[in-house]
Structures are given as C-alpha cells and as structure tokens.
C-alpha positions in Angstrom: 197.0 -138.2 0.3 199.7 -140.4 2.2 202.4 -139.9 -0.4 204.3 -137.0 0.0 206.1 -137.5 -2.8 204.5 -138.4 -6.5 207.0 -139.7 -9.0 207.0 -138.3 -12.2 207.6 -140.4 -15.1 208.2 -138.8 -18.5 209.5 -142.1 -20.1 208.5 -145.4 -20.1 212.2 -146.4 -18.6 210.8 -144.1 -15.6 208.0 -145.3 -15.7 209.0 -148.5 -14.8 211.5 -147.9 -12.5 208.0 -146.5 -10.5 206.1 -149.6 -11.9 208.9 -151.4 -9.2 208.6 -148.8 -6.4 206.6 -148.7 -3.1 204.5 -145.9 -4.7 201.3 -146.8 -5.4 199.9 -143.8 -7.0 202.4 -141.8 -10.2 201.9 -139.2 -12.6 202.5 -140.1 -16.5 203.9 -136.4 -17.4 204.2 -137.0 -21.2 203.7 -139.5 -23.7 202.2 -140.7 -27.1 198.3 -141.4 -27.2 199.1 -144.9 -28.7 200.6 -145.5 -24.9 197.9 -144.9 -22.8 197.1 -148.2 -23.0 199.8 -149.7 -22.6 200.5 -147.7 -19.9 197.3 -148.5 -18.1 197.6 -151.9 -18.2 201.2 -152.0 -16.7 199.3 -149.5 -14.4 196.8 -151.2 -13.1 198.7 -155.0 -13.4 201.0 -153.2 -10.9 198.7 -152.2 -9.0 199.5 -148.3 -9.4 196.7 -145.3 -9.9 198.1 -143.3 -12.4 196.9 -139.9 -12.3 197.5 -138.2 -16.9 198.7 -134.9 -17.4 195.8 -134.0 -20.8 198.0 -131.2 -21.9 201.0 -133.7 -22.2 199.7 -136.6 -23.9 200.5 -136.0 -27.5 198.2 -137.1 -30.9 194.6 -135.9 -28.3 193.2 -132.7 -27.9 193.5 -131.6 -24.2 189.9 -130.7 -23.6 186.4 -132.1 -22.6 186.4 -134.5 -25.0 189.5 -136.3 -24.4 189.4 -136.4 -20.6 185.8 -138.1 -20.6 187.1 -140.9 -23.1 190.8 -140.8 -20.9 187.9 -141.3 -18.0 185.8 -143.8 -19.8 188.6 -146.2 -21.6 190.5 -145.7 -19.3 189.4 -145.3 -16.1 192.9 -143.4 -14.1 192.4 -142.2 -10.8 193.5 -138.9 -11.7 194.0 -136.0 -14.4 196.4 -133.4 -14.8 195.4 -129.7 -16.3 195.9 -126.4 -17.3 192.9 -125.9 -18.8 189.2 -125.4 -16.8 187.3 -127.4 -19.3 189.4 -130.8 -18.6 189.4 -130.0 -15.0 185.4 -129.3 -15.1 184.9 -132.6 -17.1 187.4 -134.6 -14.8 185.2 -133.4 -12.0 181.8 -134.6 -13.6 183.5 -138.1 -14.3 184.2 -138.7 -11.0 188.3 -138.7 -11.6 190.5 -136.4 -9.6 190.7 -133.3 -10.8 194.6 -131.8 -9.9 194.8 -128.5 -11.1 198.4 -127.4 -12.5 199.5 -123.7 -11.5 202.1 -121.3 -13.1 203.1 -119.3 -10.2 205.3 -117.2 -12.5 204.4 -113.2 -11.9 202.0 -111.5 -9.3 199.3 -111.4 -12.4 199.6 -115.6 -12.8 198.3 -115.6 -9.0 195.9 -113.7 -9.7 193.9 -115.1 -12.4 195.3 -118.5 -10.5 193.0 -117.6 -7.9 190.0 -116.9 -10.1 190.2 -120.3 -11.8 190.6 -122.1 -8.6 187.9 -120.8 -7.7 185.8 -121.7 -11.3 186.9 -125.5 -11.3 187.5 -125.7 -7.9 190.1 -129.6 -7.9 190.0 -132.1 -5.7 193.9 -130.9 -5.6 196.2 -128.1 -7.1 199.5 -128.3 -8.5 201.3 -125.4 -7.8 204.2 -125.6 -10.4 207.5 -124.0 -10.0 207.6 -125.9 -6.2 210.7 -124.9 -5.6 209.2 -121.1 -3.4 208.0 -122.3 -0.4 205.7 -118.6 0.5 203.9 -119.1 -2.6 203.1 -122.1 -1.3 201.8 -121.5 2.4 199.6 -118.5 0.3 198.1 -120.2 -1.8 197.4 -122.9 0.7 196.4 -120.8 2.7 194.4 -118.2 0.1 192.8 -121.0 -1.3 192.0 -124.2 1.0 192.8 -126.7 -1.3 194.7 -129.8 -1.1 198.4 -128.5 -2.4 201.2 -129.8 -4.8 204.0 -128.9 -5.9 206.7 -129.9 -8.7 209.3 -128.5 -10.9 212.8 -127.4 -9.6 212.6 -129.5 -6.9 216.0 -131.2 -7.2 217.0 -132.1 -3.1 216.1 -133.5 -0.4 215.7 -129.6 1.6 214.0 -128.6 -1.3 211.0 -131.2 -0.5 210.7 -130.9 3.0 210.5 -127.4 2.4 207.5 -127.2 -0.2 206.4 -130.1 2.0 206.2 -127.7 5.8 204.4 -124.7 3.3 201.5 -126.7 2.8 202.1 -128.7 0.0 201.0 -132.6 0.7 203.0 -133.5 -1.6 205.4 -133.3 -4.5 205.9 -135.0 -7.5 209.5 -135.1 -8.8 210.6 -137.2 -11.9 214.4 -137.1 -10.0 214.4 -140.7 -8.5 216.9 -139.9 -5.9 214.0 -138.0 -3.9 212.3 -141.0 -5.5 214.9 -143.4 -3.1 215.6 -140.9 -0.3 211.8 -140.4 0.6 210.2 -144.1 0.9 
C-alpha cells in the first residue's frame, strides 16, 4: 500500500473532501444502501478506489449474499468487515478483504488470531490503532499487512502506528489527511 493514510468518510461531505484530495484509495464507513451506487459512480468518476465497510451499510445484512451483491454490482477495490463470511466471500470474488478486529483485552486478541488463521485476509484493520505495542505484536504474530484505526488523533500517533508496523492508518480526521500528503 503506497498510501500511509486511508481517508475514511462517514458522510457525503467527508467523501466529497476525499474526492478533492490527491489520495487514490479511501474508506467509506457508514452509509445507507441507497447511497452506494452514487458513491461508487462519484469515486469512479474521480479515479478513486474505495474500501466499503460492509458491516456499516444500513439496509443490507452484512453476510456473504450481501458481499456477493456488492462485489458484482459495484466492483469495489475492497471490503472491510468483522465477519469471517464477508472476508471469505470477498476473497473468493477477487476483492481486497480487510478483516477488522477490536483489541479490547487479551481474550479478544487470542480470538482475533484464531479468526485471522481461518480467514487469511489481505489486510487486517486493528482498532484501536493508538496502541503501537499491540500493533507490533499482531504484525509479528500473523505477518499480514495491517491498517491501524480508531483513536488516532495526532500526527505523532499516526507515526507511532506506522513505526510499530502498520502499513497505513485509517482516519476520518481531515487534518491528518492534510498533514501526511
């Protein structure tokens, strides 16, 4: 991944700011299914590649059927999900698969390692991303490219995540988008 920042949008206003940016790959977090076609067409018109967070698309269940539909209809660059069925279907459809994991305690960390063995995603998104020690530990254990996201608020926290082994940082903070251009 050439980009160190993956701009994340959860509104059309944020998405429009991403479209005007020089970044080529972005993340759309929360949206209604009715917005997906328009978002896809706008991204395509601007030469942007999108990662859609399937679990946060309202109006559609985040399962392998929805994943197949999104892959066939919108041909996204990638899909993000916490669900193994979504990751496995995205990989089957040749779409970049990003397994989102929440590292809230030691039990969640161990469960995440087992899940990653099963799904073998193209990327992992670790949340919260403001924990460089855990980013390093996960990166060493699974050797899968990794995004860090959540609670990264300053340029130093972005740099800490990157130094710990994150390949990129997902963030909706536009000041961070600008800082790392």
